[in-house]
C-alpha positions, 0 to 999 in steps of 0.5 A: 500500500501507499500513501502519498501527497497529490498538489492540486493546482490552488495550492492545496495537498491531498493525502491519498491512500492506494492499496497498489493492487491490480484490477479496476480502481474503486474510490472510497469517500469516508464518512465524517470524521475520518482520515481517508485511511484505508479501512481493513474491512473495505480493503478486505472487500475490495481485494476479494473482488479484485479491486484496487482501492483508493481513499483520500482525506477530504480537505481538512481531515488526515493530512489533507489541507483545508478547503474552507468553503467548499461544496459537495461538488468540489469532491469531483475536481479533487478526485480528478486530480487524483486519478491524473496523479495515479494515471488512472483513467476511470473509477467506480465511486463508493461513499459511506454516510457523509462520503456518499454525497461525495460519491454523487458529486463525482458520478454527477461531474465525472460521468466519463470517468465514473463507471459506477457508483454506490451509496451506503447510508448517504445524505440527500440534499437539504432542500425545499420540500423534503423533510430533511430532518424527520427521523434524525435522533439529533439534527443539531449540528448539520442545522448549525451547518445551514446557519454558517461556517461560525455557527457550525463551529460554535454548536456543540459536538454530537455523540453517538446516542443515535447509535443502536445495539446493532451499531455497537456490535459491529463497532466491537467486531469486523468494523472496529477500525472505523471507530478507531480512525474516527477518533484519530481524525477528531483528535486532529482538529474538528475543520474537516467535520465542520466543513462537512456539515456546512456543505451537506446543509448548503446547495451541493453545486450539482443536481442528483439528477445529472447521475446517469451511471448505474448507481446503487443506494443501501439504506438501514431501516433503523437509521437515525443517524442519516435515516432512510428517507434519504435514499428514498428522496435520492431514488426518486431523483436518480434516473439510473439508481436501485435502492436496497433497504435493510430492515434491520440495520442502522447507521453502522451495522448496514456497512455489512452490505459492503461485500454483497454491494461491491459485487453489484458494483463489479457487475454494473461496472462489466454491463455499464 
């Protein structure tokens, strides 16, 4: 595995992680907060399917330069530079939780370089006509993000009160590396998650309807962090998507669907 810095034209740097495996490339868009390092269960699932796994710290995370004022769409330009730096023509885009919108951005804005896309427990846009907070255990930090960066920075950080017993079970097992990485990301500072929350709660900079590549949404029916209504909204606005609902899963436990979701991704890439 390789970790490298990718320099961007605006002077920023992204910290990028590459499994260095042969095979089709997949970009993993991490949740909030995470460092962007390759997580063992993601790496194992990708390698078992002959995939090359890439990940990077979004601006403000894991050694990547901050980008105050970024929107969700800016991820597409960052990923384009990552693919260019690694000499990769195209990749599938996979996002979990807060990574979901960023995977969608790449699918919408890099259609010629995106083979297929997957969003697991991902957010929908903060738009009129959609009750964005319905079913959330707490939307306090995201509502603060809607009021601007200063308001979000002043807001108390949310806890893990929305996690279910199913979530804690997987966090004490195969997905323990996710919890460890989240703690590392938080210890490095809050700039990344503050900028994420502001971006989620403001116009994303693209229309999900522009995603025309094969798209899979996966959501847990018991999710109180990002309620399943978010993926249901996205399904109604994505022209080439399908939705898998896992009724007994919540926000973290739904990640156990990653292996079979990657099977879908591989098949969709072959037939696209």
